[in-house]
VEXZA-411841 format. One line per 2 residues: number of its first residue (from 1); their letters; for each residue x, y negated, z negated of C-alpha. Coordinates in steps of 0.25 Angstrom, whole numbers, always signed. Example, Ala and Ser with C-alpha at 12.3 -4.5 7.8 and 13.67 -1.06 7.14 Angstrom:
// VEXZA-411841
1) as) +49,+18,-31  +55,+4,-29
END
This chain:
// VEXZA-411841
1) mk) +0,+0,+0  +11,-9,-3
3) ki) +18,-6,+9  +6,-10,+17
5) ls) +3,-21,+10  +18,-28,+12
7) cg) +17,-25,+28  +4,-32,+27
9) il) +9,-44,+20  +22,-45,+29
11) ls) +14,-43,+43  +4,-55,+38
13) ll) +18,-63,+35  +22,-60,+48
15) ny) +7,-64,+54  +9,-77,+46
17) gn) +23,-80,+51  +19,-78,+66
19) aq) +7,-87,+65  +16,-98,+61
21) tt) +19,-109,+70  +32,-116,+70
23) vn) +29,-131,+70  +44,-138,+76
25) rd) +44,-154,+71  +55,-163,+76
27) vt) +62,-166,+64  +62,-181,+67
29) ia) +47,-181,+68  +45,-171,+56
31) nm) +53,-183,+47  +45,-195,+52
33) vn) +32,-186,+48  +40,-186,+34
35) ev) +40,-200,+33  +26,-204,+35
37) fp) +22,-210,+21  +7,-211,+16
39) ds) +13,-222,+6  +16,-230,+19
41) lr) +4,-229,+27  -3,-234,+14
43) sy) +5,-246,+13  +2,-249,+28
45) iq) -12,-247,+26  -12,-254,+12
47) tm) -6,-267,+18  -15,-267,+29
49) vn) -28,-264,+21  -22,-278,+12
51) fg) -23,-289,+24  -39,-286,+20
53) tr) -44,-286,+34  -37,-282,+50
55) nt) -47,-286,+58  -45,-290,+71
57) ls) -50,-302,+68  -46,-305,+55
59) tq) -34,-316,+52  -22,-317,+60
61) tn) -15,-328,+52  -18,-323,+37
63) pk) -5,-315,+33  -11,-306,+22
65) rg) -24,-304,+28  -31,-301,+43
67) ig) -26,-294,+57  -15,-303,+57
69) aa) -8,-300,+44  -10,-284,+47
71) rq) -4,-287,+61  +7,-294,+54
73) yv) +10,-281,+44  +11,-271,+54
75) lq) +21,-280,+62  +30,-280,+49
77) kf) +30,-267,+47  +33,-264,+62
79) nq) +45,-272,+61  +49,-266,+48
81) fa) +49,-253,+54  +58,-259,+66
83) lq) +69,-261,+56  +72,-246,+56
85) sn) +71,-245,+71  +83,-251,+76
87) gr) +77,-260,+83  +66,-251,+91
89) lt) +54,-253,+84  +49,-267,+89
91) af) +34,-272,+85  +25,-285,+87
93) id) +11,-290,+86  +6,-289,+102
95) tt) -6,-300,+103  -16,-302,+112
97) tl) -28,-311,+114  -41,-307,+115
99) qp) -54,-314,+118  -67,-312,+110
101) dk) -76,-300,+115  -89,-304,+109
103) rr) -88,-291,+102  -78,-288,+92
105) vd) -69,-301,+95  -75,-313,+92
107) tt) -62,-321,+93  -52,-325,+101
109) ll) -41,-313,+95  -25,-312,+94
111) lg) -25,-297,+94  -11,-292,+90
113) nv) -6,-276,+90  +6,-273,+80
115) va) +15,-266,+87  +29,-259,+86
117) tl) +37,-252,+95  +46,-242,+95
119) kg) +56,-241,+105  +59,-228,+111
121) tn) +75,-225,+112  +75,-218,+128
123) pn) +74,-229,+137  +69,-220,+147
125) dn) +57,-217,+139  +45,-226,+140
127) rv) +35,-219,+132  +26,-226,+123
129) fi) +19,-219,+111  +9,-227,+102
131) it) +3,-227,+89  -6,-235,+84
133) gh) -16,-240,+75  -25,-252,+74
135) ld) -24,-263,+63  -37,-269,+64
137) nm) -49,-265,+56  -63,-269,+53
139) rt) -74,-271,+43  -88,-266,+44
141) nv) -91,-277,+55  -79,-277,+64
143) md) -78,-292,+66  -77,-294,+52
145) rv) -64,-301,+52  -65,-306,+38
147) gd) -69,-296,+28  -57,-285,+22
149) ap) -57,-273,+30  -47,-265,+25
151) ga) -45,-253,+36  -37,-243,+30
153) nd) -40,-233,+39  -45,-240,+50
155) da) -35,-242,+54  -24,-246,+45
157) sg) -22,-229,+45  -18,-231,+58
159) va) -8,-243,+58  -3,-238,+46
161) av) +1,-224,+52  +6,-234,+64
163) le) +16,-241,+54  +21,-228,+48
165) ca) +25,-222,+61  +31,-234,+65
167) ri) +39,-234,+51  +43,-219,+53
169) ms) +46,-219,+69  +54,-232,+70
171) kq) +65,-226,+62  +65,-214,+74
173) nf) +70,-215,+87  +61,-210,+99
175) ga) +63,-209,+115  +50,-215,+116
177) ti) +43,-229,+112  +34,-227,+100
179) if) +24,-239,+98  +17,-244,+85
181) ma) +4,-250,+86  -5,-258,+76
183) vs) -16,-263,+86  -29,-272,+82
185) ge) -41,-276,+87  -46,-260,+87
187) eq) -58,-263,+79  -62,-275,+90
189) gl) -60,-265,+101  -48,-259,+101
191) lg) -42,-272,+106  -28,-270,+101
193) at) -28,-258,+109  -33,-261,+121
195) ym) -24,-271,+123  -10,-262,+119
197) at) -16,-251,+129  -20,-261,+141
199) ks) -5,-269,+140  +2,-257,+140
201) ka) -4,-251,+151  -2,-264,+158
203) nn) +13,-264,+155  +12,-247,+159
205) vn) +17,-242,+146  +21,-228,+145
207) ie) +11,-227,+133  +12,-208,+131
209) av) +3,-209,+118  -5,-219,+108
211) ln) -9,-212,+95  -20,-220,+89
213) nd) -22,-220,+75  -34,-225,+69
215) im) -41,-221,+56  -32,-211,+51
217) gs) -31,-211,+35  -42,-207,+30
219) nn) -47,-192,+26  -63,-192,+24
221) sn) -74,-195,+31  -89,-200,+27
223) et) -101,-193,+27  -94,-181,+30
225) ni) -84,-182,+18  -73,-175,+25
227) in) -61,-177,+18  -49,-172,+28
229) nt) -33,-176,+28  -31,-165,+37
231) qv) -35,-168,+51  -34,-181,+60
233) rv) -40,-182,+73  -35,-186,+88
235) fs) -43,-191,+98  -40,-192,+111
237) eg) -45,-193,+124  -48,-181,+133
239) ls) -48,-189,+147  -42,-202,+148
241) af) -52,-211,+155  -40,-219,+161
243) el) -40,-215,+176  -50,-204,+173
245) ek) -57,-206,+186  -42,-202,+194
247) na) -39,-189,+185  -54,-183,+184
249) kn) -53,-173,+192  -40,-168,+192
251) ir) -44,-168,+175  -59,-159,+179
253) ql) -50,-150,+189  -41,-146,+178
255) gl) -48,-148,+167  -40,-157,+159
257) en) -51,-163,+152  -44,-162,+139
259) dg) -30,-165,+143  -30,-180,+144
261) ks) -19,-186,+139  -23,-191,+126
263) rq) -29,-177,+124  -13,-173,+125
265) la) -9,-182,+115  -18,-178,+106
267) ry) -15,-164,+107  -1,-169,+105
269) vk) -4,-177,+93  -9,-164,+87
271) ei) +2,-155,+89  +12,-166,+85
273) ge) +4,-171,+73  +2,-157,+67
275) ry) +16,-152,+69  +23,-164,+61
277) vd) +10,-167,+51  +5,-155,+41
279) ni) -8,-155,+37  -15,-162,+47
281) ev) -25,-158,+59  -27,-165,+70
283) kl) -38,-164,+74  -40,-166,+91
285) vy) -54,-175,+95  -58,-176,+108
287) rn) -62,-189,+110  -54,-201,+113
289) dr) -59,-205,+98  -71,-205,+89
291) fl) -84,-203,+95  -87,-216,+104
293) rg) -77,-225,+96  -63,-228,+101
295) gd) -49,-232,+94  -37,-240,+100
297) ht) -32,-227,+108  -42,-227,+119
299) pf) -38,-242,+125  -25,-233,+128
301) ve) -33,-220,+134  -41,-230,+141
303) ng) -27,-237,+147  -22,-223,+152
305) ft) -14,-219,+140  -13,-209,+131
307) av) -19,-210,+116  -25,-205,+104
309) ri) -33,-206,+92  -28,-203,+79
311) te) -40,-204,+67  -43,-197,+54
313) mn) -51,-185,+55  -62,-190,+47
315) en) -67,-205,+46  -74,-211,+35
317) yt) -83,-221,+40  -85,-228,+28
319) hq) -72,-232,+27  -70,-238,+43
321) hq) -76,-251,+47  -84,-254,+36
323) dv) -84,-265,+26  -79,-261,+12
325) rk) -89,-261,+2  -97,-248,-7
327) en) -109,-244,-5  -117,-231,-10
329) gi) -104,-228,-18  -96,-227,-3
331) qy) -85,-236,-2  -84,-243,+10
333) gd) -70,-247,+18  -58,-244,+25
335) li) -49,-243,+11  -36,-238,+10
337) ef) -42,-230,-1  -47,-220,+9
339) id) -34,-217,+16  -29,-203,+15
341) fe) -14,-207,+16  -9,-193,+17
343) yl) -18,-190,+29  -13,-204,+37
345) rk) -1,-200,+34  -2,-187,+41
347) nt) -9,-194,+52  +3,-204,+54
349) ai) +13,-193,+55  +4,-187,+66
351) nl) +6,-201,+73  +21,-200,+71
353) st) +24,-187,+74  +16,-188,+88
355) la) +23,-202,+92  +36,-195,+88
357) nl) +35,-183,+94  +31,-190,+107
359) ak) +43,-201,+106  +53,-191,+105
361) ap) +48,-183,+114  +52,-182,+129
363) tm) +43,-189,+140  +32,-180,+143
365) pv) +35,-169,+158  +32,-175,+172
367) dv) +22,-170,+182  +18,-158,+177
369) ki) +11,-146,+185  +4,-136,+183
371) dv) +6,-127,+196  -6,-122,+203
373) kr) +0,-117,+217  -6,-102,+213
375) lg) -18,-96,+205  -11,-88,+191
377) ns) -13,-86,+177  +1,-93,+175
379) sy) +4,-107,+175  +16,-114,+181
381) ly) +18,-130,+176  +30,-138,+181
383) wk) +34,-153,+176  +45,-162,+179
385) ps) +55,-166,+167  +51,-175,+155
387) at) +58,-188,+160  +65,-193,+148
389) gn) +67,-186,+134  +76,-174,+130
391) vk) +67,-161,+136  +71,-149,+129
393) gy) +58,-144,+139  +44,-145,+139
395) yl) +31,-137,+135  +21,-131,+140
397) lv) +7,-134,+135  -4,-124,+133
399) re) -17,-121,+130  -30,-116,+132
401) tt) -39,-123,+140  -48,-123,+130
403) sa) -39,-127,+119  -38,-143,+111
405) vw) -22,-141,+109  -10,-136,+116
407) qk) -9,-121,+113  +6,-117,+118
409) ki) +19,-124,+119  +27,-117,+127
411) ft) +42,-122,+130  +52,-123,+143
413) nt) +64,-130,+147  +59,-130,+161
415) te) +50,-138,+169  +41,-129,+174
417) it) +35,-116,+165  +24,-105,+169
419) vp) +14,-98,+158  +6,-87,+158
421) ys) -5,-97,+157  -17,-98,+166
423) kd) -20,-111,+171  -33,-109,+170
425) ny) -34,-108,+156  -24,-115,+148
427) ff) -19,-131,+149  -7,-133,+150
429) av) +4,-148,+148  +19,-149,+147
431) qa) +26,-157,+137  +41,-161,+135
433) vn) +49,-157,+123  +63,-161,+118
435) es) +73,-154,+109  +65,-158,+96
437) gn) +53,-153,+100  +46,-168,+103
439) es) +35,-163,+114  +29,-174,+124
441) lp) +14,-177,+127  +11,-165,+137
443) vv) +8,-165,+150  -4,-158,+157
445) ps) +0,-153,+171  -6,-158,+184
447) vg) -6,-148,+197  +6,-144,+204
449) r) +6,-135,+215
END
């Protein structure tokens, strides 16, 4: 009996061991993730709350109150972090003058976004990766520019994530450029993000990915009373409306309705975020944003860029867009006491690890094709090498047509591969990888003959 029992235990242990997945982490990125501190995030948010209101229409001349003081604070933090960057981080307030729209802007408005640019070290790499949160907030009435509005979660939490990433990443070198951005005018109609997106498109800025962080620090919901700090949502658009008419036929023919660039970025955030951050699950939501709602990633998507929104799992609407008050024993208002700083730490670390992995990775492989010269149950793919970066090789990503995420990663050090998976039943993509294991965004193949 003892021998049988021992064999059973040994077999169970072997099976358990075989079921384990080895997670390979870039040591530099893992160390940066460990530098994300809840106390730093608390300090940023408390300071922003102390400005009383950050409504876009609020005062820009009072040094202690309003959107103007808040912008100066973020700029001061960026400049402080720049001192440790060997001259690579520079920051300024990017302004534009807007006229009244008779809806949410009732006066001529000097709109300002606080922008910090961490210049990439590779002169041949023109990629840009952006992390953003919105600095402004609102009371119950979006036009109320005078009353107090803490805005701790919406969206001081997102700006805090931007600041913490800038603090940590400014000490490191990345081949590509990273932009840290605190925009204004989100509550007034995505004004700051729209200005940045249209300006970037006009200047042909090579933005490869935008991570928009909005409402990401609370762990509980009203009505359902769910408490959960182990999941976070990533919203992504399946198909960009940008030039959709030109691509619709090809998308339908190849069945790529679920493989737009923003959807690929969302999958990337899930893989990398869960690789580096423990006790968190990234939930992919197949919508550009919440139902009939919008965020600062949307103007980027509408201008042809790749962008997603990162948001807490369960929103609490008694703490969102509410005047601070107490009714029937319920505390209303976006107060700092409702922030879970450990949860915010994890969500910030997801952003940091994703940005770092992208900015360290080689550029994407070029002209990826899947061969269709003949029918068969195997698939042949080929591509041209990445233009920049120290490429170790390439991953072929494989997933069933019904799978939300990539299921296999097959390595090759050549620019072609044949696999025993039918293109009828599987989707494929190719990404470049370097010696440190940093992967580019995946490229879905087009038809080759």
